N, C-alpha and C positions, 0 to 999 in steps of 0.2 A: 663467498657470500654475495648474493645478488645486490645490486644497488637499491637503495630505498625507493619504493614506489607507493607505499602507504604512508600518508602524512596527515597531521592535523594542521589545517590552514584556517585560521579564524577569519570568517568572511566579513566580520565587522571591522577588522583592521588590515586584512591582507597579510597578516604575519604567519609565517610557518612556525608552529609551536613545538612540534615534535615529529620525527620521522621514524619509520620502522622498516626493516628490510623485508623484502618479499621472501616467501618460503623457498627453501632449496628443494630440489627434486627428492632428496632423501627425506625431508620432512613431510612432503606430500605422501610418499610411500608409507611412512610411519603412521600417518593419520588414517590412511586406508586400511592398513593392517589392524590398527587399534579399533576402528569402526567395525570391521568384520569380526574380530575376536569378541568385542563387547556385545555384538548382536547375538552371537551364539549363546551367551549367558543371559542377556537382558530379556530376550523373547521367552525364556522359560520362567521368568519371575511372574507370579500371579499379578493380574492387572490391578487388583486392589492394593498390592504392595507398591507397584509402580506409581499408583495414584498418590501414595504418601510422599514420595520423592517429588513428584510434579507439584503437589500442594506446597511443599517446602520452597520450591522455586518461586511460586506465587508470593509467598510471604516475604522472601528476600527482595523481590522487586519493590514491594511496598515499603519495606524498611529502608531501602537504599534510594528511594525515589528522588530525593533532593540531590544526592551525589550524582546519580545517573542523569538527572536533568541538567546539571551544570556541564557535564561532559558533552551532552548533545548540543547545548547552546554554544559552547566553544567550537565544536566541530562543524556544525552546519547552520548556526545562527538562529535556531528555533527559540522563540521567546521562552524565558525560563518557566513561567507558569504553565505554558503549553507542554513543555518538556517534562515537567514533573507529572502533569496529567497523563502523559503518554506512558510513563513508567507505572503509574497506578492502574492504567488500563491493562497493562501486561499482567498485573496481578489478577485482574478479573478473568483474563483469557486462560491463564494456567489453572486458576481455581475452577473455572467452568469445566474444562476437560478432565481435571482431577475428579470432580464430582459426578459429571454426566458420562464420562468416558466408559466406565464399566457397563452401563446400560446401552450406550450407543454401539459398543463393540460386541454385544451379547449375541449368542447364536440365535438364528431365526429359522424356525421350522416352516417349511413350505409344503403346500398340498401335493401329494403324490397320487396319480391316477392309476398307478401300476403296483400298488401295494408297497410295503416297506416304509421306512422313515427317512425323509429327506431334510437335511439341515444345511443352511448356508452359514458358514463360519467366517468371521472376519479376523484374519491372521496377518501378522506383520510380513513384510516382504524382504527387509534387509537394510543395509546402509543406503542412505539417501544424501544427495548433494543439494544444499540450499544456497542460492545466489541472491543476496539481499541488497536493497538500495539504500541511499543516504537519507531520503526524505522523512522516514520514520524509523530511525535506527534500531529501536527496541521492538516496537509493535509489529513490524514486518517479520522479525525473527520469531516472536512469540506465537503468531498465528500459524507458522509453519512447524515450529518445534514442539509446541504443547501437544497437539493430537498425535504426532508421530512418536514422541517419547511414550505417551500412554499406550499406543498400540504395540510397542516393543521394537519399533524400528530404531536405528541409530543414525547419527547425523554428522556430516562433514559440512561445515558452514563457511562459505566465502562471503565476507561482507564487502561493502563499498570501500574503495581505496581511501575515501575521505573520512571514514568512521572507525579508525583502528582502536581508539580508546573505548568506544561503545562495544566493539567486538570483544575486546579483552575483558570488559566489565561483565558482559553476559557469560563468557566462559568462566569467570570467577564465581558468578552466582551458581552456575551449574555444578561446579566443583564443590562449593560450600554446601549446596543443598543435598549432596550425596548422589548425584547422577554418576553412575559408574564410569571410571576412567575409560575413555574410548567411545562412550555412548554419545558424547557431544564433543566435536573437535573443531575449533576455530583454526582456519588456515589463511594466511595472507598469500593467496595463490595469484599467479599471473594469469593472463588470458590463455596462454599456451597450456598452462597447467590445468586450467578448467577443462579444456578439451581432453586432456589426458585422463582426468578424473572421470568424466562422463563415459569415456571409452572403456574404463576399467571394469572387468567382469564382476567385481564385488559391489559396485554401485548399481542399485536397482531402479532408481528414479531421480529426477531432478525437478526442483521448483525454483522458478525465477520470478521475482517482481522487479520490473524495470521498464526500460523504453521498448517501443515497438521494434526498433532496430536490434537491440540486444535479444529480444524474444525470438526474432527470426533466426538469429545465429544459434542460440541455444536449442531452439526447437529443431533446427536442422541437424545439429550434432546428436541430439537425443534420438531423433528418428533414424539416423544412420546407424546408431548402435542399439536400436530396438529397445529404448528405455522410455518408460512412462514419463510424461512431463506435465507440469502445471505451470501455466504462464499467466501472470497478472500484469497487464501492460498498460498502455496509455489510455486516456479517456478525454472526451470533450462533452461532458454531461450536460444535457438540457435541463433548465430550471424554468418551467412554464408557469407564468402567472396569468390566470384567466380573468380574475377580478380580485378586488380587495376592499374590505370595509375600512381599512386603515393603511393607506399606501406607505406612510412613513414607517410603520412597524414592519410591513412586508419588506420594504427596502432594507431596513435594519437587519432583518434575519438573513436576507440574501447576501448582503455585504459581509456580514460576520462570517458566513460559511465560505465566501469567496476568498477572504484574506486570511482565513485560518491557515497556520503553517506557512504564512507569507505566500499563499496561493499555490503552494507546491504539494498538492495532493492529487492522486490519480482521479478520484471521484469528486473533485471540486466542481462547483456549478459554473463551468467555463462559458456556457452560452445561456444567457438569460433571455427568454422569449416571452414578451409582455404584450398583452392586448392593447390595441391602439388607444382606447379611451382613458387609460391610466398611464400610458407610456411616458409622456412628457413629465408628469409628476414623479414617476418612479425614477427616471434618469436624474431629475433634479435632486431627489433625495440621496441617491448614490453619490452624486457630485458633491453635495454638501459634506458627506462623510469623508470623501477623498481629499478635499481641499484643506490646506493648512497643516497636513500631517508632516512631521519632521523625522528625520533619521534619528533613531535612538539606540541606546545600549540594550541588546536583547536580555542581558542579565538583569536589567532593572525593569523593563517593560512598562515604562511610564506612559500615562494616558496621553494621547495625541501624537504618539510616535509610531514608527514602523521599524521592523527588523530587517536585516539584510537578507538577500537571497543566499542560496547555499554556496555560490561561488561567483567570482567575477565573470566567468564565461557564461554561466546561466543567465546573469543579468544582461550581458551584452547580447546574447541570443534572443532574449525576450524583447529587448529594445529594438532589435532589427525587425522582428515581426510586427511590432506596433508601428514603427516608422514606415514600413512597407505599406501598411494599411492607410496611414495618414497621407502618404504621398499619392495614393490612388483615390483619395476622396473621403476617407473615413474621418469622423470628428472625434478629437480627443478633448473631452470635457474637463478633465483634471488629471494631475499626476503624469505618469509616463516619463519621468526625468531620471536618466541614468546618472548617478553621482560619480564624481571623479574616483579613479582607482587609487590604490589597489583594492579598496573595499567593494562589497557587492550590493550596495544599496540601490534600489529601484523604487521610486515612489508609486504607491498604489494608484491605478488608473481606471478611468471610465471611458469606454470606447463605443461609439455607435456608427451606423452607416457602413458596416462591414458587408462586403458582397463577394461573389464567387471569384472575382478577379484578384482577390487579396489572399496572401498566405494565411492570414488569421481566420479565414472562413473554414478551411479544411484542417489546418495544423492545430495541434494541441498547444495552448498558451500556458506553459507551466510556471506561473508566477502571478503576482497580484494585479491582474487586469480583468475588469468586469466588462464583458462584451454584451451589449443589449440589442436585441432585435425586436422590431415592431411587427405584429400580426393583427389580422382583423377577423379571424374566425378560429374556432377550435380545430377545424380540419387543417387550416394553414399552419397552426401551431404544431400539430402532430407531424405534418409533413416536414417542416423545418427541423423539428427535433430529431427526426430519423435521417436527415440528409448529412450523414457523416460516416466515415469508415469505422468509427469507434462505436462501442456498445457496452460500456461499463455500467453506469447507472443513470438515473434521471428522476425528476420529481415534477409533480403538477400540483398547483395551489389554487384553491378557490373557496369561497364561502359556501358553495354548493358541492358537498362531498361527492355526490353521485356524478356530477358533471366532471369533476377532476378525475374521478376513478375511471370514467369512460375514456378520457384522453390518455391516462396513465396506462391503461390496458393496451394501448397502441404502440407504446414505446418499445423499440427493438433493442433492449438492454438486458443485462443480467440482474439488475436491481431496480425496480420501479416503485416509487414512493408517492403517497398522496398526503399533502399538507405537512410534509416534513422533508427537509433537504436530503437526509439519509438516515436510514434505520441502522445505526452503527452500535452494535453491542456484541459480546462474545458469542451469543447464541444465534446471531443472524448471519447466514451464509454470504460470502463476499466473492464476487467474480463477474466476468463479463462475457460478451459474445463479439462476433466480428473481429476487428483487429485489436480489440482490447484483451484478447487471449482466450484461454479456456481452462476449465477446472474451477474448483471452489475451495475457499478456506473459511474457517470459523463455522460455528453451528454444527448441526448433525452431519452436514455434507463435508465438513472439514476432516472427518475421520473416515471418509469413504474414498479418498483419492489413492493413497499409497497403501493399499490393503489387498490381500489375497482373499477374494470372496470365494472361498473353497466350498464346493458341494461335498457334503459328507452323507453318503447314502448307505443305509443298512437294509438289506433285503429281508423280507419275511422268512 
């Protein structure tokens, strides 16, 4: 038996709660065999019958939301109320695909100029590998698994090493909902075993949500083996504020989105770009919200407290980025305190004066740090917004909708929003461009990735 590599380490205390052994090579082979065998049967089940199973999965996420929330809070420090909300969002995602899936996957007749009848069919492709991150332990799995189970694909799921209880809880939901044995297989795979799985001829595609570095590795392995890949990677999303009738309310909305999930979201508003005439007031309002916050128990989520980051290393890495900026002239208005170990508490911060000489200008700050930039024109705002290697999402805010829309049209991102931080719901496609990856999840596009768009032509 391999040494334990999957473990629950409570970031609020630094305590190792439970450890799990990594899968053996024999267990990986069993999962691949089961996924292939299940695919041969699952793909033949009518999509409306598959929908009944997927809908049952949805209901179980809702019924077990509190239990699932407590698991996530223990594993990665997510405030309990947010964790329960994540489980409930998974219900919405599975429900959406159960309801809309049969229509989204329906045959599409296309015009033929040579006679005959031409139809594009959307068919499953086979077993898929999903590699999931720790920051949203349920939601990330849901948006990958729901459309593919509806299509008739089967899944081998490798979750983050820090979320084994979440991984097992999802497997239990799949089993209890009646997902056929082998159609969803959780594996505590090692990195070497991931490469083996991708190379295996039974696997037809791989989806990864994770870091830019992980995406480069998995993308290379997928390409080498001629496998389709979907990569949802990092982001440094711009949040452009052109004007405001109520700066306090505008700052409140920006701050709330930035510290959601303790700032550990790919599409968080990591770069706030604010017009010069309201800049000082905006920064002061953010600072007011950051000051005086105390480390709190994420299970309680008391007002005036903040939760830990996912791990001590994550907190230390963020602190190094902020300290680099401060050492080179940036201003830390509030927060930015790394608490003593072994916990992973890092006080939410407000940072201005960041420039191109600092790591914080180009690197993703994956934690509760609001970086605010001052601009003096719409053109300057758009130029700064696009001065990044990332292209996940972004938003533009103004009392003049047409003005905001004009700037939002210029954003080089996969998701551009006007007067809302992010249009997040089951029916809205999610994904990016540039080094934020490629492919889409959720919405109608979520069923278009791992699908055989087969032409079926019948001659006259």
